[in-house]
C-alpha positions in Angstrom: 4.8 14.3 -7.1 2.5 12.1 -4.9 4.2 9.0 -6.3 7.6 10.2 -5.1 6.2 11.4 -1.8 4.8 8.0 -0.8 8.1 6.1 -0.8 9.9 8.8 1.2 7.1 8.7 3.8 7.4 4.9 4.1 11.2 5.2 4.5 10.7 7.9 7.2 8.3 5.6 9.1 10.7 2.6 8.7 13.6 4.7 10.0 11.7 6.7 12.8 9.9 3.8 14.4 13.0 1.7 15.2 14.8 4.9 16.4 11.8 5.7 18.7 11.7 2.1 20.0 15.5 2.3 20.6 15.1 5.6 22.5 12.3 4.2 24.6 14.4 1.2 25.6 17.2 3.5 26.7 14.8 5.7 28.7 13.3 2.6 30.5 16.8 1.6 31.5 
């Protein structure tokens, strides 16, 4: 279970971080 959890956590970070950066850029505009 832990082995399958780790990749999904990394994928979430890889997806969430760019989305947050994109959102912050739009808010700063």
